[in-house]
All heavy atoms as an XYZ file, in Angstrom:
730
protein
N       2.854     26.399    -13.058
C       3.150     25.244    -12.250
C       4.084     24.330    -13.040
O       3.912     24.141    -14.234
C       1.858     24.522    -11.876
C       2.099     23.388    -10.950
S       0.708     22.807     -9.956
C       0.252     24.222     -9.033
N       5.036     23.732    -12.322
C       6.014     22.827    -12.939
C       5.670     21.389    -12.541
O       5.425     21.116    -11.366
C       7.428     23.163    -12.456
C       7.832     24.591    -12.788
C       9.036     25.014    -11.985
N       8.752     24.888    -10.558
C       9.673     24.741     -9.610
N      10.940     24.736     -9.918
N       9.341     24.629     -8.347
N       5.672     20.508    -13.516
C       5.216     19.142    -13.303
C       6.329     18.122    -13.487
O       7.170     18.263    -14.380
C       4.105     18.784    -14.300
C       2.860     19.585    -14.110
C       2.688     20.806    -14.756
C       1.843     19.130    -13.278
C       1.534     21.550    -14.582
C       0.687     19.871    -13.101
C       0.540     21.079    -13.760
O      -0.601     21.811    -13.584
N       6.264     17.072    -12.669
C       7.056     15.864    -12.873
C       6.076     14.775    -13.288
O       5.059     14.566    -12.616
C       7.784     15.461    -11.601
N       6.349     14.119    -14.386
C       5.524     12.998    -14.827
C       6.204     11.723    -14.360
O       7.359     11.470    -14.696
C       5.340     13.000    -16.362
C       4.629     11.736    -16.814
C       4.565     14.232    -16.808
N       5.484     10.949    -13.570
C       6.017      9.704    -13.024
C       5.331      8.552    -13.743
O       4.116      8.398    -13.661
C       5.773      9.621    -11.502
C       6.385      8.342    -10.944
C       6.336     10.850    -10.807
N       6.129      7.785    -14.459
C       5.614      6.723    -15.311
C       5.627      7.218    -16.742
O       4.748      7.965    -17.149
N       6.652      6.864    -17.476
C       6.815      7.387    -18.837
C       6.473      6.318    -19.870
O       7.195      6.076    -20.815
C       8.244      7.905    -19.020
C       8.494      8.866    -20.169
C       7.520     10.028    -20.143
C       9.915      9.362    -20.149
N       5.322      5.690    -19.649
C       4.782      4.756    -20.631
C       3.868      5.507    -21.585
O       4.033      6.714    -21.814
N       2.871      4.820    -22.107
C       1.950      5.415    -23.074
C       1.238      6.649    -22.508
O       1.281      7.732    -23.105
C       0.936      4.358    -23.517
C      -0.007      4.873    -24.570
O       0.406      5.549    -25.501
N      -1.278      4.541    -24.433
N       0.592      6.518    -21.357
C      -0.159      7.635    -20.766
C       0.794      8.734    -20.293
O       0.563      9.921    -20.523
C      -1.048      7.149    -19.606
C      -2.077      6.144    -20.116
C      -1.728      8.323    -18.903
C      -3.025      6.685    -21.175
N       1.873      8.357    -19.618
C       2.843      9.354    -19.166
C       3.430     10.151    -20.324
O       3.617     11.364    -20.221
N       3.708      9.477    -21.423
C       4.219     10.172    -22.607
C       3.212     11.172    -23.159
O       3.579     12.274    -23.585
N       1.934     10.807    -23.133
C       0.887     11.729    -23.583
C       0.797     12.937    -22.658
O       0.645     14.074    -23.122
C      -0.459     11.014    -23.650
C      -0.549     10.017    -24.774
C      -1.889      9.313    -24.776
C      -1.934      8.289    -25.904
N      -3.226      7.600    -25.960
N       0.885     12.695    -21.346
C       0.831     13.808    -20.394
C       2.023     14.746    -20.598
O       1.881     15.962    -20.572
C       0.819     13.296    -18.952
C      -0.364     12.444    -18.601
C      -1.687     13.205    -18.728
N      -2.803     12.302    -18.552
C      -3.537     11.819    -19.552
N      -3.273     12.142    -20.803
N      -4.552     11.009    -19.311
N       3.194     14.181    -20.799
C       4.388     15.003    -21.039
C       4.214     15.853    -22.288
O       4.546     17.046    -22.293
C       5.618     14.116    -21.166
C       6.883     14.922    -21.455
C       8.102     14.066    -21.526
N       7.995     13.136    -22.640
C       8.980     12.362    -23.050
N      10.135     12.358    -22.425
N       8.809     11.547    -24.066
N       3.672     15.287    -23.348
C       3.476     16.033    -24.598
C       2.495     17.187    -24.407
O       2.726     18.298    -24.893
C       2.983     15.084    -25.691
N       1.409     16.946    -23.665
C       0.415     17.995    -23.430
C       1.000     19.109    -22.565
O       0.748     20.288    -22.794
C      -0.860     17.402    -22.779
C      -1.771     18.498    -22.257
C      -1.593     16.520    -23.777
N       1.795     18.741    -21.581
C       2.377     19.742    -20.672
C       3.444     20.594    -21.341
O       3.641     21.746    -20.951
C       2.975     19.046    -19.445
C       1.985     18.433    -18.480
C       2.696     17.537    -17.490
C       1.195     19.513    -17.771
N       4.134     20.055    -22.304
C       5.188     20.821    -22.982
C       6.256     21.261    -22.001
O       6.762     20.465    -21.205
N       6.590     22.544    -22.010
C       7.639     23.091    -21.152
C       7.298     23.040    -19.666
O       8.185     23.195    -18.834
C       7.938     24.545    -21.528
C       8.604     24.668    -22.880
O       9.122     23.641    -23.377
O       8.609     25.776    -23.439
N       6.025     22.855    -19.343
C       5.640     22.755    -17.929
C       6.066     21.425    -17.319
O       6.111     21.286    -16.107
C       4.140     22.963    -17.766
C       3.723     24.404    -18.115
C       2.245     24.578    -18.068
N       1.662     23.755    -19.134
C       0.387     23.417    -19.214
N      -0.462     23.814    -18.297
N      -0.069     22.669    -20.201
N       6.388     20.443    -18.151
C       6.933     19.175    -17.671
C       8.440     19.372    -17.526
O       9.161     19.465    -18.514
C       6.633     18.038    -18.642
S       7.335     16.462    -18.097
N       8.891     19.449    -16.295
C      10.306     19.746    -16.026
C      11.101     18.509    -15.621
O      12.323     18.589    -15.468
C      10.445     20.844    -14.957
C       9.838     22.150    -15.462
C       9.809     20.419    -13.643
N      10.408     17.374    -15.437
C      11.110     16.141    -15.071
C      10.226     14.941    -15.383
O       8.997     15.026    -15.314
C      11.466     16.142    -13.586
N      10.878     13.838    -15.719
C      10.176     12.572    -15.897
C      10.887     11.524    -15.050
O      12.104     11.574    -14.868
C      10.145     12.130    -17.370
O      11.482     12.078    -17.873
C       9.313     13.090    -18.210
N      10.080     10.595    -14.517
C      10.614      9.550    -13.638
C      10.056      8.209    -14.096
O       8.834      8.063    -14.241
C      10.200      9.802    -12.168
C      10.729      8.698    -11.269
C      10.649     11.168    -11.695
N      10.945      7.272    -14.334
C      10.517      5.926    -14.704
C      11.690      4.976    -14.504
O      12.774      5.222    -15.031
C      10.055      5.876    -16.158
C       9.342      4.584    -16.492
O       9.944      3.510    -16.363
O       8.165      4.656    -16.904
N      11.496      3.892    -13.744
C      12.606      2.974    -13.492
C      12.976      2.115    -14.691
O      14.054      1.528    -14.719
C      12.090      2.107    -12.344
C      10.619      2.152    -12.468
C      10.291      3.518    -13.023
N      12.124      2.057    -15.706
C      12.344      1.158    -16.831
C      12.605      1.868    -18.155
O      13.237      1.292    -19.032
C      11.137      0.227    -17.001
C      10.798     -0.508    -15.736
C       9.659     -0.193    -15.021
C      11.632     -1.499    -15.242
C       9.350     -0.867    -13.843
C      11.335     -2.174    -14.065
C      10.190     -1.854    -13.374
N      12.110      3.074    -18.319
C      12.248      3.786    -19.596
C      13.538      4.608    -19.591
O      13.662      5.565    -18.827
C      11.036      4.695    -19.804
C      11.007      5.309    -21.186
O      12.043      5.488    -21.822
N       9.823      5.630    -21.656
N      14.493      4.261    -20.444
C      15.765      4.988    -20.458
C      15.632      6.448    -20.900
O      16.545      7.240    -20.682
C      16.631      4.183    -21.431
C      15.690      3.368    -22.235
C      14.458      3.167    -21.404
N      14.499      6.813    -21.478
C      14.287      8.202    -21.892
C      13.916      9.111    -20.722
O      13.936     10.332    -20.854
C      13.184      8.267    -22.960
N      13.595      8.527    -19.560
C      13.216      9.321    -18.383
C      14.435     10.036    -17.813
O      15.565      9.548    -17.905
C      12.598      8.427    -17.320
N      14.180     11.192    -17.216
C      15.262     11.971    -16.591
C      15.796     11.292    -15.339
O      16.978     11.417    -15.018
C      14.744     13.363    -16.205
C      14.230     14.146    -17.392
O      14.897     14.143    -18.440
O      13.145     14.749    -17.261
N      14.918     10.630    -14.593
C      15.288     10.009    -13.324
C      14.694      8.612    -13.238
O      13.623      8.360    -13.778
C      14.774     10.846    -12.137
C      15.297     12.253    -12.141
C      14.542     13.282    -12.684
C      16.539     12.548    -11.609
C      15.025     14.585    -12.704
C      17.030     13.842    -11.619
C      16.271     14.857    -12.165
N      15.347      7.721    -12.518
C      14.850      6.353    -12.318
C      13.900      6.280    -11.132
O      12.981      5.478    -11.135
C      16.012      5.380    -12.067
C      16.971      5.262    -13.179
C      16.396      4.477    -14.352
N      17.057      4.913    -15.576
C      16.491      5.637    -16.525
N      15.241      5.994    -16.444
N      17.143      6.006    -17.596
N      14.140      7.086    -10.090
C      13.336      7.053     -8.860
C      12.920      8.480     -8.497
O      13.673      9.416     -8.738
C      14.146      6.485     -7.698
C      14.708      5.117     -7.923
C      15.617      4.649     -6.792
N      16.544      5.698     -6.379
C      16.826      5.993     -5.112
N      16.272      5.337     -4.126
N      17.673      6.946     -4.816
N      11.757      8.655     -7.886
C      11.348     10.000     -7.465
C      12.364     10.647     -6.538
O      12.586     11.857     -6.594
C      10.022      9.781     -6.749
C       9.523      8.478     -7.223
C      10.732      7.654     -7.575
N      13.006      9.851     -5.693
C      13.985     10.366     -4.741
C      15.194     10.994     -5.443
O      15.904     11.800     -4.847
C      14.479      9.235     -3.814
C      13.395      8.611     -2.974
C      12.622      7.497     -3.688
O      12.878      7.215     -4.877
O      11.740      6.916     -3.048
N      15.414     10.639     -6.688
C      16.545     11.180     -7.451
C      16.260     12.575     -8.015
O      17.177     13.288     -8.402
C      16.910     10.248     -8.609
C      17.356      8.876     -8.140
O      17.868      8.769     -7.003
O      17.185      7.909     -8.904
N      14.997     12.947     -8.085
C      14.592     14.242     -8.646
C      14.496     15.266     -7.510
O      13.730     15.075     -6.564
C      13.245     14.107     -9.346
S      12.683     15.627    -10.129
N      15.261     16.345     -7.582
C      15.223     17.351     -6.511
C      13.816     17.933     -6.311
O      13.142     18.289     -7.280
C      16.190     18.431     -6.998
C      17.051     17.765     -8.016
C      16.210     16.700     -8.642
N      13.389     18.025     -5.058
C      12.052     18.536     -4.732
C      11.812     19.939     -5.274
O      10.693     20.277     -5.662
C      11.831     18.551     -3.214
C      11.682     17.160     -2.629
O      11.427     16.196     -3.376
O      11.825     17.043     -1.397
N      12.830     20.769     -5.288
C      12.649     22.156     -5.732
C      12.479     22.282     -7.245
O      12.150     23.352     -7.755
C      13.818     23.028     -5.255
C      15.170     22.642     -5.773
C      15.860     21.538     -4.964
O      15.304     21.034     -3.976
O      16.984     21.186     -5.361
N      12.630     21.204     -7.960
C      12.530     21.243     -9.423
C      11.083     21.301     -9.916
O      10.813     21.783    -11.010
C      13.245     20.020     -9.995
C      13.325     20.009    -11.487
C      14.291     18.970    -11.957
N      14.308     18.918    -13.407
C      15.190     18.259    -14.102
N      16.162     17.611    -13.498
N      15.127     18.240    -15.407
N      10.134     20.795     -9.112
C       8.752     20.676     -9.581
C       7.776     21.027     -8.448
O       8.134     21.010     -7.275
C       8.483     19.254    -10.092
C       8.645     18.212     -9.020
C       7.549     17.731     -8.333
C       9.906     17.741     -8.663
C       7.694     16.800     -7.323
C      10.063     16.803     -7.657
C       8.948     16.343     -6.991
O       9.104     15.426     -5.986
N       6.541     21.342     -8.849
C       5.480     21.690     -7.900
C       4.450     20.583     -7.743
O       3.781     20.495     -6.718
C       4.746     22.949     -8.372
C       5.689     24.101     -8.623
O       6.413     24.486     -7.686
O       5.733     24.595     -9.775
N       4.281     19.781     -8.786
C       3.233     18.763     -8.807
C       3.733     17.532     -9.539
O       4.575     17.626    -10.427
C       1.984     19.301     -9.500
N       3.175     16.380     -9.150
C       3.517     15.124     -9.803
C       2.270     14.539    -10.443
O       1.189     14.552     -9.846
C       4.096     14.143     -8.800
N       2.433     14.047    -11.648
C       1.373     13.313    -12.330
C       1.776     11.849    -12.303
O       2.844     11.491    -12.816
C       1.179     13.816    -13.767
C       0.712     15.263    -13.739
C       0.205     12.909    -14.520
C       0.562     15.902    -15.097
N       0.948     11.020    -11.692
C       1.270      9.605    -11.543
C       0.555      8.791    -12.616
O      -0.654      8.596    -12.559
C       0.865      9.099    -10.157
C       1.444      9.851     -8.965
C       1.024      9.173     -7.666
C       2.952      9.945     -9.064
N       1.318      8.338    -13.583
C       0.815      7.459    -14.639
C       1.509      6.110    -14.456
O       2.354      5.710    -15.251
C       1.104      8.062    -16.007
N       1.169      5.459    -13.350
C       1.876      4.259    -12.900
C       0.881      3.136    -12.621
O      -0.313      3.384    -12.457
C       2.709      4.565    -11.641
C       3.784      5.597    -11.929
C       1.827      5.032    -10.493
N       1.385      1.899    -12.491
C       0.493      0.785    -12.136
C      -0.127      0.970    -10.751
O       0.413      1.662     -9.885
C       1.425     -0.428    -12.144
C       2.593     -0.029    -12.984
C       2.740      1.456    -12.780
N      -1.255      0.321    -10.550
C      -2.011      0.453     -9.300
C      -1.208      0.098     -8.058
O      -1.381      0.714     -7.012
C      -3.268     -0.421     -9.346
C      -4.270      0.082    -10.348
O      -4.290      1.259    -10.685
N      -5.090     -0.816    -10.854
N      -0.337     -0.896     -8.145
C       0.344     -1.375     -6.945
C       1.349     -0.390     -6.355
O       1.787     -0.571     -5.224
C       1.008     -2.725     -7.202
C       2.084     -2.673     -8.274
O       1.979     -1.855     -9.202
O       3.040     -3.465     -8.181
N       1.691      0.669     -7.071
C       2.640      1.659     -6.535
C       2.006      3.044     -6.320
O       2.662      3.946     -5.809
C       3.899      1.792     -7.425
C       4.673      0.483     -7.441
C       3.537      2.243     -8.823
N       0.753      3.207     -6.678
C       0.120      4.530     -6.600
C       0.087      5.094     -5.184
O       0.446      6.247     -4.966
C      -1.297      4.491     -7.170
C      -1.328      4.456     -8.671
C      -2.741      4.417     -9.197
C      -2.692      4.341    -10.717
N      -4.015      4.122    -11.276
N      -0.351      4.308     -4.217
C      -0.492      4.828     -2.853
C       0.866      5.219     -2.293
O       1.028      6.290     -1.707
C      -1.226      3.825     -1.939
C      -1.168      4.268     -0.485
C      -2.669      3.670     -2.391
N       1.857      4.372     -2.457
C       3.206      4.681     -1.957
C       3.727      5.977     -2.575
O       4.265      6.834     -1.866
C       4.172      3.536     -2.266
C       5.590      3.797     -1.765
C       6.550      2.679     -2.114
N       6.699      2.441     -3.530
C       7.482      3.161     -4.336
N       8.150      4.179     -3.862
N       7.581      2.867     -5.618
N       3.530      6.152     -3.876
C       3.995      7.379     -4.529
C       3.182      8.592     -4.096
O       3.733      9.682     -3.911
C       3.966      7.211     -6.045
C       5.019      6.265     -6.603
C       4.764      5.993     -8.084
C       6.420      6.832     -6.400
N       1.877      8.425     -3.911
C       1.066      9.536     -3.421
C       1.568      9.985     -2.059
O       1.723     11.183     -1.815
C      -0.408      9.133     -3.339
C      -1.067      8.962     -4.685
S      -2.737      8.312     -4.548
C      -3.562      9.705     -3.790
N       1.836      9.036     -1.175
C       2.357      9.380      0.152
C       3.695     10.104      0.035
O       3.929     11.104      0.718
C       2.511      8.114      0.997
C       1.193      7.519      1.398
C       1.326      6.174      2.078
O       2.378      5.502      1.937
O       0.354      5.786      2.750
N       4.555      9.618     -0.838
C       5.869     10.240     -1.021
C       5.728     11.713     -1.416
O       6.323     12.595     -0.804
C       6.669      9.476     -2.092
C       7.971     10.148     -2.425
C       9.093      9.948     -1.628
C       8.078     11.008     -3.509
C      10.286     10.587     -1.910
C       9.269     11.649     -3.806
C      10.366     11.432     -3.002
O      11.546     12.076     -3.277
N       4.923     11.982     -2.432
C       4.804     13.357     -2.923
C       4.019     14.251     -1.960
O       4.377     15.413     -1.765
C       4.195     13.375     -4.324
C       5.117     12.824     -5.366
C       4.876     11.619     -5.975
C       6.275     13.510     -5.720
C       5.744     11.100     -6.925
C       7.153     13.008     -6.660
C       6.884     11.794     -7.266
N       2.966     13.731     -1.362
C       2.186     14.542     -0.425
C       3.002     14.944      0.799
O       2.870     16.062      1.291
C       0.914     13.797     -0.004
C      -0.151     13.651     -1.092
C      -1.268     12.732     -0.620
C      -0.693     15.009     -1.526
N       3.853     14.058      1.288
C       4.674     14.411      2.444
C       5.708     15.473      2.097
O       6.273     16.090      2.996
C       5.394     13.184      3.041
O       6.224     12.595      2.051
C       4.399     12.181      3.588
N       5.930     15.707      0.841
C       6.845     16.761      0.396
C       6.095     18.039      0.000
O       6.670     18.966     -0.529
C       7.681     16.264     -0.771
C       8.789     15.388     -0.268
C       9.324     14.429     -1.279
N      10.420     13.680     -0.669
C      10.256     12.723      0.230
N       9.055     12.389      0.644
N      11.298     12.087      0.741
N       4.784     18.052      0.254
C       3.993     19.243     -0.028
C       3.682     19.442     -1.500
O       3.365     20.551     -1.923
N       3.732     18.371     -2.276
C       3.479     18.461     -3.712
C       2.015     18.176     -4.022
O       1.350     17.403     -3.328
C       4.357     17.453     -4.483
C       5.839     17.600     -4.232
C       6.359     18.950     -4.630
C       7.857     19.062     -4.395
N       8.366     20.365     -4.756
N       1.520     18.804     -5.081
C       0.216     18.458     -5.620
C       0.383     17.137     -6.363
O       1.441     16.875     -6.937
C      -0.271     19.521     -6.602
C      -0.367     20.881     -6.000
N      -1.438     21.272     -5.235
C       0.484     21.934     -6.054
C      -1.246     22.524     -4.839
N      -0.089     22.945     -5.322
N      -0.681     16.308     -6.369
C      -0.594     15.009     -7.030
C      -1.849     14.780     -7.866
O      -2.964     14.901     -7.369
C      -0.441     13.863     -6.010
C      -0.316     12.524     -6.723
C       0.751     14.098     -5.101
N      -1.653     14.467     -9.141
C      -2.737     14.039    -10.009
C      -2.495     12.555    -10.287
O      -1.390     12.185    -10.685
C      -2.750     14.818    -11.326
C      -3.862     14.394    -12.268
C      -4.574     15.614    -12.812
C      -3.338     13.535    -13.385
N      -3.521     11.734    -10.055
C      -3.381     10.291    -10.208
C      -4.244      9.826    -11.364
O      -5.444     10.091    -11.402
C      -3.805      9.567     -8.912
C      -3.580      8.072     -9.045
C      -3.036     10.121     -7.727
N      -3.619      9.114    -12.294
C      -4.385      8.524    -13.386
C      -5.290      7.433    -12.833
O      -4.923      6.735    -11.889
C      -3.432      7.931    -14.432
C      -2.651      8.967    -15.201
C      -3.509      9.814    -16.119
O      -4.614      9.372    -16.522
O      -3.090     10.931    -16.431
N      -6.453      7.295    -13.397
C      -7.406      6.290    -12.942
C      -6.940      4.905    -13.343
O      -6.127      4.790    -14.260
C      -8.791      6.594    -13.496
C      -8.837      6.510    -15.021
C     -10.187      6.836    -15.539
C     -10.085      6.672    -17.052
N     -11.195      7.028    -17.768
N      -7.414      3.869    -12.750
C      -8.277      3.850    -11.572
C      -7.453      4.001    -10.295
O      -6.265      3.704    -10.276
C      -8.908      2.461    -11.624
C      -7.873      1.613    -12.259
C      -7.176      2.514    -13.258
N      -8.098      4.453     -9.268
C      -7.490      4.528     -7.942
C      -8.477      3.897     -6.972
O      -9.525      4.463     -6.678
C      -7.194      5.970     -7.544
C      -6.609      6.161     -6.146
C      -5.269      5.432     -6.015
C      -6.433      7.634     -5.843
N      -8.143      2.713     -6.526
C      -9.020      1.964     -5.631
C      -8.387      1.973     -4.244
O      -7.256      1.528     -4.074
C      -9.208      0.530     -6.140
C      -9.820      0.565     -7.540
C     -10.074     -0.279     -5.176
C      -9.804     -0.760     -8.256
N      -9.136      2.531     -3.282
C      -8.626      2.662     -1.913
C      -9.621      2.122     -0.906
O     -10.825      2.211     -1.118
C      -8.408      4.145     -1.575
C      -7.485      4.961     -2.431
C      -7.574      6.422     -2.028
C      -6.069      4.452     -2.299
N      -9.102      1.633      0.211
C      -9.996      1.350      1.327
C     -10.170      2.649      2.108
O      -9.439      3.623      1.895
C      -9.462      0.216      2.209
C      -8.089      0.516      2.780
O      -7.903      1.588      3.389
O      -7.189     -0.329      2.624
N     -11.133      2.682      2.994
C     -11.464      3.915      3.719
C     -10.283      4.436      4.530
O     -10.011      5.641      4.538
C     -12.669      3.688      4.626
N      -9.567      3.559      5.197
C      -8.446      3.998      6.045
C      -7.338      4.638      5.212
O      -6.784      5.674      5.593
C      -7.893      2.820      6.841
N      -7.031      4.044      4.067
C      -5.996      4.616      3.198
C      -6.461      5.952      2.643
O      -5.681      6.907      2.587
C      -5.661      3.642      2.052
O      -5.236      2.394      2.609
C      -4.568      4.203      1.164
N      -7.710      6.050      2.264
C      -8.246      7.316      1.775
C      -8.168      8.410      2.821
O      -7.805      9.547      2.524
N      -8.490      8.068      4.072
C      -8.410      9.044      5.157
C      -6.965      9.466      5.407
O      -6.684     10.647      5.621
C      -9.029      8.463      6.425
C     -10.535      8.341      6.332
C     -11.140      7.592      7.498
O     -10.441      7.340      8.489
O     -12.332      7.259      7.400
N      -6.048      8.501      5.374
C      -4.630      8.822      5.577
C      -4.120      9.756      4.474
O      -3.432     10.736      4.756
C      -3.798      7.525      5.598
C      -2.300      7.739      5.539
C      -1.726      8.462      6.755
O      -2.360      8.559      7.795
N      -0.532      8.974      6.610
N      -4.460      9.470      3.233
C      -4.027     10.345      2.134
C      -4.653     11.728      2.249
O      -4.009     12.734      1.963
C      -4.370      9.697      0.793
C      -3.551      8.450      0.448
C      -4.137      7.755     -0.783
C      -2.090      8.802      0.232
N      -5.904     11.781      2.692
C      -6.560     13.067      2.902
C      -5.852     13.900      3.957
O      -5.668     15.101      3.794
N      -5.431     13.238      5.043
C      -4.681     13.959      6.087
C      -3.362     14.478      5.537
O      -2.965     15.619      5.814
C      -4.438     13.047      7.286
C      -5.656     12.875      8.173
C      -5.310     12.196      9.484
N      -4.847     10.826      9.323
C      -5.654      9.777      9.181
N      -6.963      9.931      9.193
N      -5.158      8.559      9.061
N      -2.664     13.669      4.771
C      -1.398     14.119      4.190
C      -1.598     15.292      3.236
O      -0.802     16.235      3.209
C      -0.719     12.965      3.433
C      -0.113     11.865      4.280
C       0.385     10.724      3.390
C       1.021     12.397      5.145
N      -2.670     15.240      2.470
C      -2.933     16.307      1.494
C      -3.265     17.627      2.192
O      -2.900     18.693      1.702
C      -4.091     15.902      0.576
N      -3.937     17.553      3.325
C      -4.274     18.787      4.047
C      -3.054     19.335      4.720
O      -2.812     20.462      4.874
C      -5.366     18.510      5.081
C      -6.741     18.401      4.437
C      -7.856     18.301      5.468
N      -7.915     17.041      6.180
C      -8.387     15.915      5.680
N      -8.815     15.876      4.457
N      -8.438     14.823      6.413
């Protein structure tokens, strides 16, 4: 499986190191070491799954983005959702 790490801060950097060659792209709007500034800039065919190591306020939007593209998504904790948002994400994942 090929991974895109979204959020190249402390946790994202650790995930990239553990993944090694399986990390095929990094996305971060602030870190100049990232391959891409926005997820939309990274071609969908480049990766199979996204690891979200991002602040809470952007997690749901990014989950929706990747799920609608048929990607697997791993979200770093915490993930706090209301029931309706959880149901919507579940529908997208299925």
